[in-house]
C-alpha positions in Angstrom: -17.9 70.1 77.3 -20.4 67.2 77.3 -21.4 66.1 80.9 -19.6 69.1 82.5 -21.3 71.2 85.2 -20.1 74.5 86.5 -21.5 76.5 89.3 -20.4 79.9 90.8 -21.9 81.6 93.8 -21.5 84.7 95.8 -22.7 84.6 99.5 -23.2 87.8 101.6 -23.5 87.1 105.3 -25.1 90.2 106.8 -24.1 89.1 110.3 -20.6 88.1 109.3 -17.4 89.9 110.4 -14.9 91.7 108.2 -11.8 90.9 110.4 -10.7 87.5 111.8 -10.2 89.1 115.3 -14.0 89.5 115.6 -14.9 85.9 114.6 -17.1 84.1 117.1 -16.2 80.4 116.7 -18.9 79.5 119.3 -21.6 80.4 116.7 -20.2 77.7 114.4 -19.8 75.1 117.2 -23.4 75.5 118.3 -24.8 75.5 114.8 -26.3 79.0 115.0 -24.2 80.2 112.0 -22.7 78.4 109.0 -20.1 81.2 108.2 -18.1 83.7 110.2 -17.1 86.3 107.6 -19.1 88.8 105.6 -18.5 87.8 102.0 -17.6 84.5 100.2 -17.1 83.4 96.6 -17.6 79.8 95.6 -17.2 77.7 92.5 -17.7 74.0 91.7 -16.8 72.0 88.6 -18.1 68.5 88.0 -17.3 66.2 85.1 -18.9 62.8 84.3 -16.2 60.5 82.9 -18.5 57.6 82.7 -22.2 57.2 83.7 -21.1 55.6 86.9 -18.0 57.7 87.7 -17.4 61.4 88.1 -14.9 63.9 89.4 -15.6 67.2 91.2 -13.7 70.2 92.4 -15.1 72.7 94.9 -13.5 76.0 95.9 -14.6 78.5 98.5 -12.9 81.8 99.0 -13.4 83.9 102.1 -13.2 87.4 100.6 -12.9 89.0 104.1 -9.8 87.3 105.3 -8.5 85.7 102.0 -8.6 82.1 103.4 -9.8 79.3 101.2 -11.2 75.8 101.0 -10.4 73.5 98.1 -11.8 70.0 97.7 -11.2 67.6 94.8 -13.3 64.4 94.9 -14.3 61.4 92.9 -17.5 59.3 93.1 -18.3 55.9 91.8 -21.6 53.9 91.7 -20.5 50.3 91.3 -24.1 49.1 91.8 -27.4 50.9 91.6 -27.7 50.8 95.4 -24.1 51.6 96.3 -22.5 55.0 96.0 -18.8 55.5 97.0 -16.9 58.8 97.1 -13.5 59.9 98.3 -11.6 63.1 98.2 -9.2 65.6 99.9 -10.1 68.8 101.7 -7.4 71.5 101.7 -7.7 74.6 104.0 -5.4 77.5 103.4 -4.9 80.9 104.9 -3.1 82.7 107.7 -3.3 80.9 111.1 -6.1 82.9 112.6 -8.3 83.1 109.5 -11.5 81.1 109.1 -10.1 78.3 106.9 -6.4 78.8 107.8 -6.9 77.3 111.3 -8.2 74.0 110.0 -6.2 70.9 109.2 -6.3 69.3 105.8 -8.1 66.0 105.6 -9.1 63.1 103.4 -12.5 61.5 103.3 -14.2 58.3 102.2 -18.0 57.9 102.1 -20.1 54.9 101.3 -23.9 55.0 101.0 -26.1 51.9 100.5 -29.7 52.5 99.5 -32.4 49.8 100.1 
């Protein structure tokens, strides 16, 4: 269990909706809200395999419509100033749910600090 991090979180959105039919996607698009539903559960697991390389798994569950987001990723710091990360984002749920309507995607990110 050395160099292993675990985080769990419950989020209650007082202005969120309990049914997908009442979701207002315009609130997300304009940045006025970060979540559509009322209740969420999240967990993250991160493991350092080497001081310069780690893997991570993030899971978010929309408790209102049972849709979910899962993202495994890896990060590597080949130099002190360069940070690279890559991963996969999986969205699952019925078609009209918050996460079920989104396509899966891969990502790659590079950051250079000077």
